[in-house]
C-alpha positions in Angstrom: -48.6 -79.0 12.4 -51.4 -77.4 14.4 -51.1 -80.1 17.0 -47.3 -79.3 17.3 -48.0 -75.6 17.9 -50.6 -76.4 20.5 -48.2 -78.6 22.4 -45.5 -75.9 22.3 -47.9 -73.3 23.7 -48.8 -75.7 26.5 -45.2 -76.2 27.4 -44.5 -72.4 27.4 -47.5 -71.9 29.6 -46.2 -74.5 32.1 -42.8 -72.7 32.2 -44.4 -69.4 33.3 -47.0 -71.0 35.6 -47.0 -69.2 39.0 -44.8 -66.3 37.9 -47.7 -63.9 38.1 -47.4 -64.2 41.9 -43.7 -63.3 42.0 -43.5 -59.7 43.3 -42.0 -56.8 41.3 -38.6 -55.4 42.2 -40.4 -52.4 43.7 -42.6 -54.6 45.8 -39.6 -56.6 47.0 -37.8 -53.4 48.0 -40.9 -52.2 49.9 -41.3 -55.5 51.8 -37.6 -55.5 52.7 -37.9 -51.9 54.0 -40.9 -52.9 56.1 -38.9 -55.9 57.5 -35.8 -53.7 58.3 -38.1 -51.1 60.0 -39.7 -53.7 62.2 -36.4 -55.4 62.9 -34.8 -52.1 64.0 -37.7 -51.5 66.4 -37.3 -54.9 68.1 -33.5 -54.5 68.2 -33.9 -51.1 69.8 -35.8 -52.7 72.6 -33.5 -55.6 73.0 -30.6 -53.2 73.3 -32.3 -51.6 76.3 -33.1 -48.2 74.7 -36.6 -48.3 76.2 -34.7 -47.8 79.5 -32.6 -44.9 78.2 -33.5 -41.3 78.4 -34.9 -39.5 75.3 -33.8 -36.2 76.7 -30.5 -34.7 75.3 -27.6 -33.8 77.6 -25.4 -30.7 77.4 -21.8 -31.9 78.0 -19.4 -29.9 80.2 -17.2 -29.1 77.2 -20.2 -27.4 75.5 -21.3 -25.3 78.5 -19.0 -22.3 77.6 -19.7 -22.4 73.8 -23.3 -23.4 73.3 -24.4 -19.8 72.9 -21.7 -19.1 70.3 -23.0 -22.0 68.3 -26.7 -21.3 68.9 -27.2 -24.8 70.4 -30.8 -25.4 71.5 -32.6 -28.1 73.5 -33.9 -29.3 70.1 -30.3 -29.8 68.9 -29.3 -31.9 72.0 -32.5 -33.9 71.9 -31.8 -34.7 68.2 -28.3 -35.8 69.2 -29.8 -38.1 71.9 -32.1 -39.5 69.3 -29.1 -40.2 67.0 -27.3 -41.9 69.9 -30.3 -44.2 70.6 -30.5 -45.0 66.9 -26.8 -46.0 66.9 -27.3 -48.0 70.1 -30.3 -49.7 68.6 -28.3 -50.8 65.6 -25.9 -52.9 67.7 -26.3 -56.5 66.8 -23.7 -59.2 66.8 -23.6 -62.6 65.2 -21.7 -64.0 68.2 -22.0 -63.5 71.9 -19.5 -60.9 73.0 -17.7 -61.0 76.4 -20.0 -59.7 79.1 -17.4 -57.3 80.4 -16.3 -56.0 77.0 -16.5 -52.2 76.8 -17.6 -50.9 73.4 -17.4 -47.4 72.1 -19.6 -45.6 69.6 -19.1 -42.1 68.3 -21.9 -39.5 68.5 -21.8 -36.8 65.8 -20.9 -33.4 67.1 -23.6 -30.7 67.0 -21.0 -27.9 66.7 -18.9 -29.5 63.9 -16.0 -30.7 66.1 -14.8 -34.2 66.6 -17.4 -36.9 67.5 -18.1 -37.5 71.1 -17.2 -41.0 72.4 -20.0 -43.0 74.2 -19.2 -46.3 76.0 -21.4 -49.1 77.1 -20.9 -52.6 78.4 -23.2 -55.7 78.6 -22.4 -56.3 82.3 -23.5 -52.8 83.5 -26.5 -52.8 81.1 -27.9 -56.2 82.2 -27.1 -55.4 85.9 -29.1 -52.2 85.6 -31.9 -53.9 83.8 -32.2 -56.4 86.6 -32.3 -53.7 89.3 -34.9 -51.7 87.4 -37.1 -54.8 87.0 -36.9 -55.5 90.7 -37.9 -51.9 91.5 -40.7 -51.9 89.0 -42.1 -55.2 90.3 -41.6 -54.9 94.0 -41.3 -51.2 94.7 -38.4 -49.5 96.4 -35.8 -47.3 94.7 -32.6 -47.6 92.7 -30.0 -44.9 93.5 -26.7 -43.8 92.0 -24.2 -43.3 94.9 -20.8 -41.7 94.6 -18.2 -41.6 97.4 -14.7 -40.3 97.7 -12.3 -42.7 99.5 -9.6 -41.9 102.0 -6.0 -41.5 100.8 -4.7 -44.4 102.9 -7.5 -46.7 101.7 -6.6 -45.8 98.1 -2.9 -46.3 98.6 -3.3 -49.8 100.1 -5.9 -50.9 97.5 -3.4 -50.3 94.7 -0.5 -52.3 96.1 -1.6 -55.6 94.4 -4.5 -57.7 93.2 -5.3 -59.1 96.6 -5.6 -55.7 98.3 -7.7 -54.3 95.4 -10.1 -57.2 95.5 -10.3 -57.1 99.3 -11.4 -53.4 99.0 -14.1 -54.3 96.6 -15.3 -57.0 99.1 -15.1 -54.5 101.9 -17.3 -52.0 99.9 -20.0 -54.7 99.3 -20.0 -55.7 103.0 -20.5 -52.0 104.0 -23.5 -51.7 101.7 -25.0 -55.0 103.1 -24.4 -53.8 106.7 -26.1 -50.5 106.0 -29.1 -51.7 104.0 -29.6 -55.4 104.9 -30.0 -58.5 102.9 -32.6 -57.2 100.4 -30.1 -54.6 99.0 -28.2 -55.5 95.8 -26.3 -53.7 93.2 -23.0 -53.0 91.3 -19.9 -51.0 92.3 -17.3 -49.4 90.0 -14.0 -48.0 91.3 -12.5 -45.1 89.4 -9.5 -42.9 89.5 -10.4 -39.4 90.6 -9.5 -36.5 88.5 -7.2 -34.7 88.2 -4.8 -37.6 87.7 -1.5 -37.9 89.5 0.8 -34.9 89.4 4.5 -35.2 88.6 5.3 -35.0 92.3 3.0 -37.9 93.0 4.7 -39.9 90.3 8.1 -39.2 91.7 7.1 -40.2 95.2 5.2 -43.3 94.0 2.0 -41.9 95.4 -1.0 -43.7 94.0 -3.9 -41.8 92.6 -7.1 -41.0 94.6 -10.1 -43.3 94.0 -13.8 -42.9 94.3 -16.8 -45.3 94.2 -19.7 -45.3 91.8 -22.5 -47.6 93.0 -25.9 -48.4 91.6 -27.9 -49.8 94.5 -31.5 -51.2 94.9 -33.1 -50.9 98.3 -36.6 -51.9 99.1 -37.0 -49.2 101.7 -35.8 -46.4 99.5 -33.0 -43.8 100.2 -34.4 -41.3 102.6 -32.2 -39.3 105.0 -32.1 -42.0 107.6 -31.0 -44.6 105.0 -28.3 -42.3 103.7 -27.0 -41.7 107.2 -26.7 -45.4 107.7 -24.7 -45.8 104.5 -22.4 -42.9 105.4 -21.9 -44.4 108.9 -21.1 -47.8 107.4 -18.4 -46.3 105.2 -17.0 -43.9 107.8 -13.7 -45.8 107.9 -13.3 -45.5 104.1 -14.6 -42.0 103.4 -12.1 -39.1 103.2 -12.3 -37.3 106.6 -11.9 -33.9 105.1 -15.0 -34.5 103.0 -17.1 -36.4 105.6 -20.1 -34.1 105.1 -20.2 -34.2 101.3 -18.2 -37.3 100.6 -21.3 -39.2 99.5 -23.8 -38.2 96.8 -27.0 -40.3 96.4 -29.3 -39.7 93.5 -32.6 -41.4 92.6 -33.3 -38.9 89.9 -31.2 -38.3 86.8 -29.6 -34.9 86.5 -29.5 -33.7 82.9 -27.9 -30.5 81.8 -30.5 -28.6 79.7 -30.3 -25.2 78.1 -32.2 -22.3 79.7 -33.9 -20.8 76.7 -34.7 -17.6 78.5 -31.4 -16.8 80.2 -27.6 -16.4 79.5 -26.5 -19.8 81.0 -27.5 -23.4 81.1 -29.6 -24.8 83.9 -29.3 -28.3 85.5 -32.7 -30.0 85.6 -33.8 -33.3 87.2 -35.7 -34.9 84.4 -36.4 -38.5 85.2 -35.5 -41.5 87.4 -32.0 -42.9 86.8 -31.9 -45.2 83.8 -29.5 -47.2 81.6 -27.6 -43.9 80.8 -26.1 -44.1 84.3 -25.0 -47.7 83.7 -23.3 -46.5 80.5 -21.7 -43.6 82.4 -20.1 -46.1 84.7 -18.3 -47.6 81.6 -16.2 -44.5 80.9 -13.1 -45.9 82.7 -14.1 -49.6 82.9 -11.7 -50.6 80.2 -8.7 -49.1 82.1 -8.0 -51.4 85.1 -6.7 -49.6 88.1 -4.7 -52.7 89.2 -3.5 -55.0 86.4 -5.5 -58.2 86.3 -8.4 -56.8 88.3 -11.8 -55.6 87.1 -12.9 -52.2 88.3 -16.5 -53.6 88.4 -18.2 -55.8 91.0 -21.7 -57.0 91.9 -23.3 -58.0 95.2 -26.4 -60.0 96.1 -27.2 -60.5 92.4 -26.2 -64.1 92.1 -25.6 -65.0 88.4 -28.6 -63.0 87.1 -26.3 -60.7 85.0 -24.7 -63.6 83.1 -28.1 -65.3 82.7 -29.5 -62.1 81.1 -26.5 -62.0 78.8 -27.2 -65.5 77.5 -31.0 -64.9 77.3 -30.6 -61.7 75.3 -28.2 -63.3 72.9 -30.6 -66.2 72.3 -33.4 -63.6 71.7 -31.1 -61.8 69.2 -30.4 -65.1 67.4 -34.1 -65.8 67.1 -34.9 -62.3 65.8 -32.1 -62.5 63.2 -33.3 -65.9 62.0 -36.9 -64.7 61.6 -35.9 -61.5 59.8 -33.7 -63.5 57.4 -36.5 -65.9 56.7 -38.9 -63.0 56.0 -36.4 -61.4 53.6 -36.0 -64.7 51.7 -39.7 -65.1 51.5 -40.2 -61.6 50.2 -38.1 -62.5 47.1 -40.7 -65.0 45.9 -44.0 -63.9 47.4 -46.1 -60.8 47.7 -47.7 -62.0 50.9 -45.2 -62.2 53.8 -47.8 -61.9 56.5 -47.7 -59.6 59.6 -44.0 -58.7 59.8 -44.1 -57.1 63.3 -46.0 -60.0 64.8 -43.7 -62.6 63.2 -40.6 -60.8 64.7 -42.3 -60.3 68.0 -43.2 -64.0 68.3 -39.6 -64.8 67.4 -38.3 -62.8 70.4 -41.0 -64.1 72.7 -40.2 -67.7 71.7 -37.2 -67.5 73.9 -38.7 -67.8 77.4 -37.6 -65.5 80.2 -35.2 -67.5 82.5 -36.8 -68.4 85.8 -33.8 -67.1 87.7 -34.6 -63.5 86.8 -37.2 -61.5 88.7 -40.7 -62.4 87.6 -42.6 -59.5 86.0 -46.4 -59.0 86.3 -47.6 -59.4 82.7 -51.1 -58.2 83.4 
């Protein structure tokens, strides 16, 4: 009988062998929180937020009411932090179309409807490539805006051929002004206000303007800007020839003057991915049916290569995070979470077609 009891005890001991290493529910939850935190940090960087401004922006619709609602710079900075958090949470299990425009809603700081914010992989990856080139080789990246002549606008909107020909003409004008080293992306937009009733009745097409983000190794001093204006003289509206082109290498952010009755516009930092996002506001509304409002020049296929590379990095990050969470269910030791996820991202090598960055 004693022998039987001894055997039963041994069997029970074997059943529970190793269970003393299984983490408690509280420990599992803590590990999963650590994994989620590290994952969000890496996703934040993959989504380009390290190249977006941390400064908040006072929107035009808020200029006349911010005093009434006691809005401060702290409030708009918090909203920008919320935006970056929402952008950082974007992760897809499949590779989206490179030209797909997505919209997220930013919570209002005055209790009104949320503000829409658009972004697109094509403009994001195009801007990242231009910024990498600037950071590695010097030069400047500028945001250039130009109003087009009425006859140019009318002809461009006749059909697909004319619209695409205008895009090609714009690219050639930039190359002519800046040389072979210049590269960038161009977006055509309808100027506001949109067509009046008279315009619609007379079949007058709306006015158009250009947004361009351009890299130039020699920068954008006054001589360079004059060359650009000269190269576009046959396209720029004559009545606005002196102010038809705006070129910015610094980002203008509307901030609140804490010591005065109105807001003040400050130049805070170099242009960043926020400008690339800004170019998306009308990108999902083709001016001519069947034509994209967006075009690139002198960038080869680097934008699509970045798109594929980033998706592979995201897949590797997701797989590593999933593995860590599974391991956390059965082990108290899951290792260095941040290092594991970092290695997962770095395991996808940077494509050789992209600009080589100095890692030192």
